[in-house]
N, C-alpha and C positions, 0 to 999 in steps of 0.2 A: 341393795346389796344382793349379790348373786347367791344362789343356793344350789348345791349339787343334787341332781336327780338321776333316776335310773332310766335307761333307754327301753325298758320293756313295754311300757304303755304309751310310747310316743310313735308318731308316724313321721319318721325322718325322711327327708328328701334325698336327692343325689348329692354326693360329696363334691366339694370344689377343691381342686388341687391348686394350691398357691404357688408352690415351687417344687421342682425336682432337681436336686443338686447332684452332680456327678463328680466323684473323686476317683483317683487312680493310684495304685501302689505298684512300684516297679519291683518285680520279683525275678527269680532266676530264669523263668520261662518267658518273661515278657511283662506286659502291664496287666494288672488285675483291677477291673472297674467295679465300683459299688455306687449305689444310688440312694439318696436320702430324700424322702418326700414329706411335705407339709400339707395337711388336708384340713379343711373346715367342713363341718357338718352341723345341721340344725333342722328344726321343724318350721321355721319362719313364723313362729308364734311366741317368741320370747325365749327360746332355748337354743343354745349354740355351744359348740365345743371344738377343740382343735387337737390334732394328734400328729405324731411323727413316726416314720417307719424307715428302716434301712434294710437293703437287700442287694443281691447281685443283679437283679433284674428290676425294671421299672414297675411292671404290674404287681410283683410281689411286695415291693416297698409301699405302693399305694394301699394294698390290702392291709398291711400291717398298720399303716397310719390311720385307716378307717376304724380298725378295731381299737386303736388307742384313743381315737376321738370319741367313740361311743362310751368309753369309760370316763371321760372328762366333760360330760354335758352339764351345763349350768343354766339355770333360769334367771333372767334379769327382768326387772320391772320396766314396762314401757308405758308411754302415754299416747294411745292411739297408734299411729304409724311413725312415731318419732320417740326420742328419749325424753325423760321428764325434765332434765336440767343439764347444764354444761358440766363436763368432767374433763379431766386431764390425766392421761396415763403415761407412765414412764417405765422403760425397761432398758437398762444399760444406757447407751447413748442415743436411744430413740425416744422421742416425746410426741404424743398424739393428742390433739385437742378435738373434742367432740362437742358440737353445739346443736341444740334442737332447731328445727326449721319449720316454716309454715307449710301447709298443704300445697302441693304443686311445685315445690322446690326441687325435689328429686334427691339423689344421692350424689353429693359433691365429694368424691373421695378417689384415692388411687386404687390400684388393683388389690393390694393386700387388705386395706381397710374395707373396701367395697365387698370383698368376699365374706368378711365377718358380719357386717351389718345387714347384708342381704339375707344370709342364712338366719340371722336373728329375727328378721321380720320388719326391719326399719325401711321406710320408703322415702322419708324426708329428713335429711341431716346434712350438716356442714362440718367438714373435717379439715385438719391441717397437720402436717407432719413436720417436725423439726428434728434436726440431727441426722442420725443414720437412717438410710432407706433399706436396710437389710430386711427382706420379707419376714423372716422368723422374728426378728426383734420388733418389727412393726405390729405383727399379729399379737405378740405377747403384750406390747404396750397398749394396744386397743382393748384387749381383754382386761388388762389392769385398770383402764379407765372405766369400762363397763361395770367392773366390780364395785365401783364407788357410787353407783346409782342407788337412789333411795326413792321408795314409793311415797305417796302422800300419807298413807297410814303410818309408815315408819317415822316420818318427820313429825307427825302429831304426837306419836307415842314418846319420842325423844324430848319433845317440848312440854310434855305433861298435859296435853290438851285432850278433852274427851273426843272419842270417835264414835259417831252414831252408827247404828246398824244399817241404816238405809243409805248412808253416804260415807265417804272417807274423809270427813272433815267436820269441824264445828259449824253450826248454823249461825251466821252473823247477820244482824239486822242492818239494812242500809241506813246511812246517815244522810238526812235531808237538811240542807242549809236554807234558811229563810232568805238571806241576802244573796241572791244570785248575781254575780258580776255581769253575766251575759245580758240580763234584763236592762241594766243601765246603759250598756252599749247600744242595744236596739233603740232605746228611747232617744239617745243623743243623735243617732243617725236619722231618725224620723224628724226630729226637730230641725236638723240641718237642712233636710229636704224641703220642709214646709216654710222655713224662714226665708227672708229676702236678702241673705248675705251674699248670694251669688247672682243677683240680678232678678228682681221681680218675685212674685209669689210662687211661680213654678220653678224657681232656681235655675232658669236658663241663662246661658252665657251670651253676651254680645247683643242683647235686645235693647233697643232704644226706648226711653220712657215716652209715654204717650202725652201729647200736649193737652193743656187744660181746655182750650177752645176748639179742639178737633171735633168733639161731639156736637157742638152747636153749629159748626160751620157747614156740616153736611145737610141739615134740613133747609137752611137758607138757600144753598145752591140748588136744591131740588125745586124750591118755589120759583126761583128765577128762571129755571129751565122750562117750567110749565106755563109761565105767564104768556109768552108769545103765541103759544098754541091756542089759548083761549081767544086772543085778539083775532087771529086768522079765522076762527069759526064765526065770530061775530060779523066780520066783513063780508063773508060769503052770504 
């Protein structure tokens, strides 16, 4: 859950302008234009805020939005470079789903959601927008989803589990099972390879069985081949 903080001790980066909306009013002398800016600002370390500003000129409206964003900074819990768990934020007809992602995924998001998560410090996340794509509504829906994030310490406290000072969770001992199903699988595979179900001791396919008298036939043939040689030697 997010907590509001002050911008005095933070090193905030450059602001990101999500949208500058221009409106006009018809008066007696012609048209009178005004601009409304939506700005996101953060420190990329878990703090982000948004602001709105309206003025007759674009730079002035952005300055007002930055001052408003510095007043609305909120710190959210992160898990490395992604969010701890999946959340879903709603604002009017906009719905934003945020999912944690593995390292190397990157930021899969549109322009409005990307501006928020980048200033927050997230580097890997999966997002999806349903309903209205209005930038202001999407930004507010994203922040509403981030406000639902819970750290591991907060989850353990809600469940009534002890939190150790050296780590943010109870120490659980691993459970070791004596009967491992993987061992039985390995034994069966070895028995199949050693057995003669698929042809012979080696388990080869398509090998013909060896004849019983094949071993005895070879020595006799060798003796017959050597006999004429001895006679020739005697004649000489």
